[in-house]
C-alpha positions as a Markdown table, in Angstrom:
| # | Residue | x | y | z |
|---|---|---|---|---|
| 1 | Gln | 0.0 | 0.0 | 0.0 |
| 2 | Gly | 1.5 | 3.3 | -1.1 |
| 3 | Met | 1.8 | 6.2 | 1.3 |
| 4 | Leu | 2.7 | 9.9 | 1.0 |
| 5 | Val | 3.7 | 11.9 | 4.1 |
| 6 | Glu | 4.0 | 15.7 | 4.0 |
| 7 | Ser | 6.0 | 17.8 | 6.3 |
| 8 | Gly | 7.4 | 21.3 | 6.7 |
| 9 | Gly | 4.2 | 23.3 | 7.2 |
| 10 | Asp | 4.5 | 26.2 | 9.7 |
| 11 | Leu | 3.4 | 29.7 | 10.6 |
| 12 | Val | 5.4 | 32.2 | 8.6 |
| 13 | Gln | 5.2 | 36.0 | 8.1 |
| 14 | Pro | 4.3 | 37.5 | 4.7 |
| 15 | Gly | 7.4 | 37.6 | 2.5 |
| 16 | Gly | 8.9 | 34.6 | 4.2 |
| 17 | Ser | 9.8 | 31.2 | 2.9 |
| 18 | Leu | 9.0 | 27.6 | 3.6 |
| 19 | Arg | 10.1 | 24.2 | 2.1 |
| 20 | Leu | 7.6 | 21.4 | 2.2 |
| 21 | Ser | 8.6 | 17.8 | 1.8 |
| 22 | Cys | 6.7 | 14.8 | 0.6 |
| 23 | Thr | 8.1 | 11.4 | 1.1 |
| 24 | Ala | 6.7 | 8.4 | -0.7 |
| 25 | Ser | 6.7 | 4.7 | 0.4 |
| 26 | Gly | 5.3 | 1.6 | -1.1 |
| 27 | Ile | 5.3 | 2.9 | -4.7 |
| 28 | Val | 7.9 | 3.1 | -7.4 |
| 29 | Ser | 8.1 | 6.8 | -7.1 |
| 30 | Thr | 10.2 | 7.3 | -10.2 |
| 31 | Met | 7.2 | 6.3 | -12.3 |
| 32 | Tyr | 5.0 | 9.1 | -11.0 |
| 33 | Ala | 4.4 | 12.7 | -11.6 |
| 34 | Phe | 4.0 | 14.4 | -8.3 |
| 35 | Asn | 1.7 | 17.3 | -7.6 |
| 36 | Trp | 1.1 | 19.8 | -4.8 |
| 37 | Tyr | -2.4 | 20.9 | -4.2 |
| 38 | Arg | -3.7 | 23.2 | -1.5 |
| 39 | Gln | -7.0 | 23.9 | 0.1 |
| 40 | Ala | -7.7 | 27.2 | 1.9 |
| 41 | Pro | -10.5 | 27.5 | 4.5 |
| 42 | Gly | -13.9 | 27.6 | 2.8 |
| 43 | Lys | -12.5 | 27.0 | -0.7 |
| 44 | Asp | -12.1 | 24.1 | -3.1 |
| 45 | Arg | -8.8 | 22.2 | -3.3 |
| 46 | Glu | -6.7 | 23.7 | -6.1 |
| 47 | Trp | -3.6 | 22.4 | -7.9 |
| 48 | Ser | -0.4 | 24.4 | -7.4 |
| 49 | Ala | 2.6 | 22.6 | -8.9 |
| 50 | Gln | 3.7 | 19.4 | -10.7 |
| 51 | Ile | 7.0 | 17.7 | -11.4 |
| 52 | Thr | 7.0 | 14.8 | -14.0 |
| 53 | Pro | 9.2 | 11.7 | -13.9 |
| 54 | Gly | 11.4 | 13.5 | -16.4 |
| 55 | Gly | 11.7 | 16.6 | -14.3 |
| 56 | Arg | 9.4 | 18.9 | -16.3 |
| 57 | Arg | 7.8 | 21.4 | -14.0 |
| 58 | Asn | 4.4 | 23.2 | -14.2 |
| 59 | Phe | 2.9 | 25.8 | -11.9 |
| 60 | Ala | -0.4 | 27.4 | -11.4 |
| 61 | Glu | -0.4 | 31.1 | -12.3 |
| 62 | Ser | -1.0 | 32.0 | -8.6 |
| 63 | Val | 2.4 | 30.6 | -7.5 |
| 64 | Glu | 4.5 | 30.9 | -10.7 |
| 65 | Gly | 7.7 | 32.7 | -10.0 |
| 66 | Arg | 7.4 | 32.3 | -6.2 |
| 67 | Phe | 7.2 | 28.5 | -5.8 |
| 68 | Ser | 9.6 | 25.9 | -7.1 |
| 69 | Ile | 9.3 | 22.1 | -7.1 |
| 70 | Ser | 12.0 | 19.5 | -7.1 |
| 71 | Arg | 12.4 | 15.7 | -6.6 |
| 72 | Asp | 15.1 | 13.5 | -5.1 |
| 73 | Asp | 14.3 | 10.1 | -6.4 |
| 74 | Ala | 17.0 | 8.4 | -4.3 |
| 75 | Lys | 15.2 | 9.7 | -1.2 |
| 76 | Arg | 11.7 | 9.2 | -2.7 |
| 77 | Thr | 11.0 | 12.8 | -1.7 |
| 78 | Val | 9.5 | 15.8 | -3.5 |
| 79 | Tyr | 10.0 | 19.3 | -2.3 |
| 80 | Leu | 8.0 | 22.5 | -2.7 |
| 81 | Gln | 10.1 | 25.6 | -2.1 |
| 82 | Met | 7.8 | 28.5 | -1.4 |
| 83 | Asp | 9.2 | 32.0 | -1.4 |
| 84 | Asn | 7.7 | 35.5 | -1.0 |
| 85 | Leu | 4.7 | 33.9 | 0.8 |
| 86 | Lys | 1.5 | 35.8 | 0.9 |
| 87 | Val | -1.4 | 35.7 | 3.3 |
| 88 | Asn | -3.6 | 34.1 | 0.6 |
| 89 | Asp | -1.1 | 31.2 | 0.4 |
| 90 | Thr | -2.5 | 30.1 | 3.8 |
| 91 | Ala | -3.9 | 26.6 | 3.2 |
| 92 | Leu | -3.5 | 22.9 | 3.9 |
| 93 | Tyr | -1.0 | 21.6 | 1.4 |
| 94 | Tyr | -1.4 | 18.1 | 0.0 |
| 95 | Cys | 1.1 | 16.0 | -1.9 |
| 96 | Asn | -0.3 | 13.8 | -4.7 |
| 97 | Ala | 1.2 | 11.1 | -6.9 |
| 98 | Gly | -0.4 | 10.2 | -10.2 |
| 99 | Gly | -3.2 | 12.7 | -10.4 |
| 100 | Pro | -6.6 | 13.2 | -8.7 |
| 101 | Asp | -7.3 | 9.4 | -8.8 |
| 102 | Gly | -3.9 | 8.6 | -7.5 |
| 103 | Leu | -2.3 | 8.6 | -4.1 |
| 104 | Trp | -2.8 | 11.4 | -1.6 |
| 105 | Gly | -1.1 | 12.5 | 1.6 |
| 106 | Arg | -2.9 | 13.9 | 4.6 |
| 107 | Gly | -1.6 | 17.4 | 4.2 |
| 108 | Thr | 0.6 | 19.9 | 6.1 |
| 109 | Gln | -0.7 | 23.3 | 7.3 |
| 110 | Val | 0.9 | 26.5 | 6.0 |
| 111 | Thr | -0.2 | 29.7 | 7.7 |
| 112 | Val | 1.0 | 33.1 | 6.5 |
| 113 | Ser | 0.2 | 35.8 | 8.9 |
| 114 | Ser | 1.8 | 38.8 | 10.6 |
């Protein structure tokens, strides 16, 4: 049974940075595109970033230029580097492997507040 575990969420001030991690187990992680989604209070879950097995990266317009995504297949870990954080980046951030019908983690909370 595959599993994804996110970590790195925290309370940070506007303009600050955080790095989220997502570690996979029980799957051949090199075969998967990994995604980060987020869900703010009272809003639908939205896609934020993707990294493919070949390393191609895609970003939602709302985070492009501020977020970056990387993967370390030897560690089965995907990272989301978030810079210049804004209050409206506050959300529960979820890691996903293989798209909406794929594998999901339980999320890590990011709160951006002064």
